[in-house]
N, C-alpha and C positions, 0 to 999 in steps of 0.2 A: 756604784751603789753607796748610799750614805747611811751610816748608823744613826738611828734616831732613838731606838729602844733596844735594850739588850735582847729582847725576845723576838724582834722582827727587824726587817730592813726596809727602808723607804727607797723605792726605785724611781728615778727620773731619767727618761730617755729622750734624746733629740737626735737630729741628723748628725750632730757633731760627735756622736758616739760611733759613727762609722768612719774608719780611718781614711777612706777615699771619698769623703763627702762631696767635694766639688765635682768630681767626675761622675757621680751618681745622680746629679741634679740635671736632668735632660731638658733642654729648651726646645720648643716647637717652632723656633723662628727661622728655620732653614728655608722655608718657602714664603717667607714674609719679612717685613721690616723687623729687625731685632728690637728687643726692649730698649728703651732709652737709657736705662741705668745698667751698669755692668753688674753681673752677679758673681760675687766672691764671698762665699760663706765664711764668717769669722767666728771662731768659738767664743762662747759667752765669757765675759769678764766677771768673776765673782764680785758681788757688791760687798764692800767693807763698810759697815756702819761706823758712825762716829762713836764717841763715848756715850754711855747711857743706853737706855732702851730705845729701840726703833719701833715706831708705829707703822705697820705695813698696810698697804692698800692693794686691792686687786686692780689689775689693768682693766680699764673700761671696755666693755663690749666683748670680753673673752668668750669664745665659743667652747662649749663643753659637750661631750657625748661619751657614752659608755661603749667600750670595745668588747669587753667580756665581763665576767663576774668579778674579776680582780683588777682590771685596768680601765682607766679613763683617758680620753684625749682632751687636750687643752690647746687652744689656738688663739693667739692675740692678734686681731686684724690690724692693730696699730703698731705692732712690733715687726721685727725683722728676722726672728729666729725660727719661725715656722711652727710645725706641729711638735707638741711635746706629749709624751705618754707617761703617766704616773700610775703606780699601784695604789691600793686602797690607803695604806699608811701615809704615803706622800700626799695623796689627795686630802686626807684628814688634816694634815698640816696646812695645805693650801686653803682649804675651806674655812678653817678656824685660825686664821693667821695670828691674831694678837693673843690668843690663848696659849700659843706656842712661842711667842716672841721672846720671853725671858728664859726659855729653857735651853740650856747649852747643848742638849742632845738633839735639838732641832735646828741648830744654827746653820749647819752645812746645807740642809735641805732648803732653808729659807734663802740662803745666799744663791743656791743653784736656781731656784725659781725666779729670783730677782735677776740673775744673769741671763736667764732665758726670757726676760721681759714679761713675765706673767704677774709679777707683783712689783711694787715699788714703794720706797719710803713715802709717807704721807706728804702731799704737796709737791711731789716730783714725778708727775705722770710720764709715761712712755710716749715718745713721739716717733713716727715712722722715719727711718733713715733712708733717704732717696739720694744715692750717690750719682754724680754726673758720670756719663759714659766715658770710657777711655778707648772705645772701639769705634772707628769709622767704617761703616759697612757700605759696600757698593755692589749693586746688581748690574752685572755686565751682560747685556742682551746680545750675545755673540752671533745670534742668527734669528731671523724672523720666520724661518721655515720650520715645519714639523711634519713628521710622518703620521701622527694621529690627528683626530678631529674631535677633541673633547668638547661637549656642548657648553660647558661652563667656562671655557677659556676666555680670557679677556683680550687676546691678541688677534688682530686681523692678519691672518697668515699671508706670507709672500715668500718668494725664493731669496730675498735679499739677506745678505750676511755681512757681518762686520769684517773689515779688512785689517791687515796688519798695522797700517799707519794709524787708523782710527783706534784700534785696540791699544797700541802703545801710548797714544795721546791720552786715552782714558785712564790707563794705569798711572801715567805721569801726573795727571791732574788730581787724581784721588790722593796720591802720596803727597803732592804739594799741599792740598787742602788739609790733610792730616797733620802735617808739620806746622802749617800756618795756624791751625786752631787747637794745637796742643794735644792731639790724640797720641796714644802710645802704640795702638794696634790698628792695622788695616785688615779688614775682612772682605774678601772678594767672593761673589756668588756668580759662577759661570752658568748663565741661564739662557732661555730663549722663549718661544720656539723650543726646539730640542737641541740643547747645547752640544751634544755629541756629534751632531751633523757637521759641526765646525771644530772637530776635535784637534786638528793641527794648530789652530789658533789658540785654543785653550792651553795646549802644551807650551807654545812659544810665549804666550802672555804670562803664564805662571812663572816660567823661568825668568822672564824680564822683571816681573814684580818681585821675585825673590832677590834678584840682584839689587834692585833699587831700595827695597826696604832694609836690606842688610846694610847698604851704604848709608842709609838715613837713620839708622838706629831704631827702626820700627820693627815690631813683631808682625808677622804675616799669618793669617788664617785663610782658609778657602774651602768652598763647597761647590760640588758639581750637582746641578739639578737636572734630573733626567727622567724620561718616561720609562726607561728600562727596557725598551724593545730590543735594542742592540747596542752594546758598548764595545767599541773596537779594543782589541787586546792592548795596543800601545797606550790608549787612554787609561785603561785600568791599571797598567803598569805605572804610568805617571802618577795617578792618584795614590797608589800604594807607596811609591817611593818618596813622593813629595808631601805626603800627609794630607792630601785633599779629601775632605769628607764627601761621601757620595749619598745623595738623597734620591730615592726612587719613589715615584708616585704609584701607589697601588690602592685602588678604591674598593677592593673586595676580592673574593675568591671566585674564580670561574665567571659565571654570567654576571655576577654583581659588579665585577670590574668591567667586563666587556660592554655592559649596557651604557657606560658613559666614557669609555676610553677605547673606541674602535679606530682602526686605520681609516685613512681618507676614503678607501673603497668599501668601507663597512666591515671588513674582516675583523675578527676578534684579536686581542693582543695579550690576554692574560697568560697563555702558555709560554709566550716569549719572555714576558716579564718575570714569570716564575723561574724560567731557566737562567735568566740573567742574575737574579738574586742568588740562586744556588751557586752559580759560577763565581760571583763576587765573594761569597762566603768561603768557597774552596780556595780562592786566591789570597785569602787573608785581608780582603778589603771590605769588611762588613758594612753594609749600607744601613741608612736610616730610612724608614718607611713613612711616607706621608699619605694620609687618607683624607680625601675630600668627600664630605657627606652631603648628599642632595636628597630630594624626594625619591629619586630612582633607586638608591642603594642603601638607604638608612637601615633597613632591616638586616643588612649583611654586615654591619659594623662589628658585631661580636665575632663573626667568623674570621674577618681579616685581622682582628686583634689576636685571636687564637693563632692564626698563621704566623704572625710576627713573634709571639711569645714562644712558640714551639721551636723557632729558629734562633731564639735569644737575640732578637732584633729590637732596637728602640723604635718607637713609632710616635706619630703625632696625628691628632684628629682635628680636622679643620672644617668648619661649616661653610657651605656654599655662600658666596657673596655675589649678589646680582651685579651685572655689568652690561654695557651696550651690546656686546657680542652675544650674550646669552639671553637678552631681553625677551626674545620671542619663544623661548623654550619653557613653557609653563610648568612642566612636570619636574623641573629642578627644584622648585620651591618646596618648602617643608612646613609641617605644622609643629608647633612647640611640643605638644604631647608626644608626637612621633619621635622627635629627636631626644627628648628626655627619656623615653622608654628605651630607645636604642642605646643611649649612653649607659643607662643603668644595667642593661643586659651585658654590655661590654665590660662594665665594672665587675660583674659577677665572674666573667671569664678571667679578668685580671686577678681577682681575689683567689681563684682556684689555682693560680700559677703565678704567685707574686714574684716579680723580678726584684733584684737587688737595687736597681735604679728607681728613682722616684718618678711617678707618673704625673706629679702635680704641674709640671710644665708642658705636658703633652696631650692631655685628654680633654682639655677645656677650651679648645679653639683659642681665641685671643685673650681669654680670661684666665691666664695661667696663675698659679699660686706659688711661684718660686720666690719672688721677692716683691716688696711694695714698690710702686712706681706712680709717678704723677701723671704720666701719659701712657697710652696703650701700646705705643710702639715708637720707633725712632724717626718716623716721617717728620721732616722739617727740622730735625735736630741733629741726627748723626747717621742719616741714611740717604744714599744717592741711587738714582736709576739712570743708567746710560744706555741709550738704544744703539742699534746697529750702525747708525750714522754719527754717533758721538753726541747726540742731543741729550740734554739733562732733564729729567722729570723727578717729581717728589716721590711718587709711589708707582710700583710696577702695575698696580691696578689702573693707573691713569698714565700709562707710558706714552700715550700720544699727546698729552698735555705738556709739551716741552717748554722750557724756560730760557734756554740758551744752549751752548755747546762746550765741549771740553777743550776746544782749540783757542778760545778767547776769554774764558771765564774761570773764576774760582767756583767749582760746581757746588761746594757746600754753602758758600755765601748765596748762591742763586736760590737754593731751596729754603734757606733760613729767612731770606728777605721776602719771599713770595707770599702774597696774601690772596691769591686768586684761585688756588686749588688746594685740596686736601689739608684743611686746617686741623692740625692735631692739637686740640686744646687741652689744658690741664683739667683733670677730672673735677676739681673744685669749681670749674667754670661751666659745668654741664648740668642742666636741669634734670632732676631726678636722681642725681648721683651724690650730692653734697652730704646727705644724712645717711647714706647707705653703709652698712657694716663692711661691705666688700669693696668699697670704692678704690682703695689703693692697690687692689689686686686686679679687678676687672678694668679699672681706669676708663670706664665708659665704652669699652669695646672699640672695634675698628671704625675710625672716623669716616672712611670712604663708604663703608657699608651703611653706616648710620645716615649719611647724607643721601645716599641712594634711596633709602627707605622713607626719609622724613623731609628731605630738602634742607636740613639744618645740621650744623656741626656741634652745636651747643646743647644737645640733648643726649639722653642715655641710649645705649645700644638697643636695637630691635631684638637682640638675643638676651636681654637682661633677665627675663623670667627663666630662661634655660639655665643660665649661669647660676642664678640663685638656687634653683631647684637641685642642681647636682653638686654644688660646692660641698655640702656636708658629706655626701657619698665619697667624693674624691679625698677629702680629709681623712675619712675612715680608712681608705686604702693606704694612706701614708702612715697612719697609726699602726696598722697591721704590719706594714713593712718594717717599721722600727722594732716592733715586738719580735719579729723573726730574725732580723739581721743586726740590730744595734747591740753594742756591748757596753754595759755600764761599768 
């Protein structure tokens, strides 16, 4: 809190007022290509004006909204500091900058607002800071088999699984690419199919990757992607001991899940997934929940969000993306108004039980509001997909469009040089995005989904209107979170 007037205090709150800010900013990238820029929140550096008076200006395009009678939310879409909450006195300073510029009792507040990129000295506008990624992420498709038959899945199922030789070659090639191209961290996603069906390989590959990264001076992160039907006890033990994050797909509660995640014979799976989640929590291996929203389960999104919050689980909401495997299933497609209404209903559930962690990176599909970025994800930049045969693809949504293999190629160079699939363009190169307030956050959405809908990579996302409609609501949730948990 900053003293501006002996009779009152000006309050300015941001995520940096939470001592564990980085751990509380949850990304939804576990089931997709991670953002191309690494997210590392850095506390604001107070601006120190030179000699004489400073003429301040507001950051262009700053979004404002009222949270309650005493507090307002400010968000600069061209900045990197995220949501800021101010009380009325701090807002008065912000709104009438140069009336306060020469007052020593407002100096600290002005500096804080400048450090949070909401104001700037005249002629020195804020520019988005988009840092290059330090993390190379690889999707390891350890099996093509699965015990469920989700209608929106993009994989043509088979019994084929990755073997030890191929898996080791994949790990070696990923680490070699990371070293060649200057990455500091390797992130492995053990996926499928259903990765747990090949859990012995997951265990051996992770141990091998741990040895190689340690010897190479690289940091290792990992996630197991699972449908949660059954996780063998040895695999759960490995995940807990080795710090492998577990992501469970859960598309609803009861029938809302079963309607799109049945077994191959049509039997329901929710009761088994619910049991697995409870078991993981009991074993101290708390999972992340991934929800895929289609026309079948949209009305149930508030219920699955409540399910996660009641168990103190982080979660992400992902909108169905059309693909060849799902092309004939017409009831998976959704209407914009339906999704907007569903998300807003879910936001009401979140507001009634606000978690300490931020939902800005998890409730907005690919349009996360964690940090500004030039591209919507890491496809073609810092993301690899390696199938069960060791073949390399750009995106798991296009896993069958392979470019080479891990036995003979630098896999990252393969995806960076390719111009035939999944072109992940800069947002400034997409029609309909250039003048948008939210462009460095949405970044034009998923390129593969856009191409599927329009036949082009250089246009805005077909979900554009959905993102724009719910962004203000999501920002409000972050403002309320700061009011509840931040300490000035």
